[in-house]
N, C-alpha and C positions, 0 to 999 in steps of 0.2 A: 783695318782688317784686310786680310788677304782674300781675294775673290775666288781662287781655286788652288788646288794642290799644284797644278802645273805652273801657275804664277809664283807660288811659294818656292818651287824647286829651282826656278831661275836664279834665285838669290842664294842658294845653298850649294854646298860641295857636291861633287859627283857621288852618287850612291844608288844602290838598288831601291826600287820603289814597288811596293805591293799595290797593284792597280785595282784588283778586285778579288775578294774572297767571299763566296756566298755558298749557302747550303739550302737544300729543300727544307722548309720548316718542319716537316715530319721526320727528318733525319738529323736535326740539330741536337746539340748537347751529347753527342756520342764520341767526340774526340777527333773527328776528321779535320776540322778547322785548326785545332791546336796542333795536330800532327803536321799539317802543311806549314803553319806559321813557325813551328819549331825547326823544320827543314830550312826554311828561308833565313831565320836568324842564325842558325848554325853555319850556313853558307857565308853569310855576311861576316860573321865572327872569324871564320877561317881566312877571310881576305882582309880583316881589320877595317871593314867598311861600316859606316853608319847606314841606317835604313830610314825611309820616310813613308808615310801613308796618310790617307784621309779616312778617319774612323767614322763609320755610321753610328747612330745611337745604340744599335744593338751590339755592335762589335767593340765598342769603346772599352768595356771592362776586360775583355780578353787581351786586348793590346796592352793595357796597363799591366796585366800579369806577366807579360813578356818583356817588361822594362821600357815600354814606349813612354815618352814624356810629351805633354801638351806644349805646342809652340804657337798655335793660333786657332781661332774658331771661324766657322762659316755659318752664319745665322740666316737661314732661308725663310723669308716671310711667307709661309705657306697659306695662312688664312687670308692675308691681305692680297696675295697674288692670285690664288685659285679659289678662295672661298671655302676651303676645307677646314674643318675644325678637328681638334684632337679629341678622339673618342676615348672614353674611360679605358684605362689599361694600355693605351698605345704609348710607346717609348719614342718621344721626339727629342730626347737628349737634353731636356731642360736642366738636369743635374750634372751634366758632363762639363768638365773644365771650369768648375765654379771658381777655383782659386785664381785662374787666369783671366776669366771674363765675366764672372758673376753668373747668376742664374739666367737662363735664356728667357726672354719675355714670352708671354702667352702668344700663341699663334705662330711661333717660330720653331722650325726643326733645325737642330744644331748638329753639325758635323765638326770634328776636331782634327786639325792638322797636327800630326804627331811625328816624333823622331825617336829613334833608338840609337844612342851613341855607339860609335865603333868600340869593339872590345879587342883587347890585345890578343892576337892569334897565338902568341907564345905561352899564354897562361894556361 
């Protein structure tokens, strides 16, 4: 398993990296995140570059919609490390990247290292 996105990137080709995309919870689901992501992928496509990111549990679905593919997972043992338990309704990413790594164990928050392949700028 890769320990961090930065470690993963050392083994990959040069590419733009989305380092953080966040929104106030009261303003989510209004399209701002998708608009920013669309701008970024269009820029990468115009340069025929792949892009990489580390997806939080809440952002995973949006990145899949934009063509990002799972390449690895980071399972953080939240309960074991800090004693925090997953409250009902919290998304800790247990169902993310199941085909790659299986369901995340209880007490673990999963982030997913993702890539979006380069698109041909001439298309």
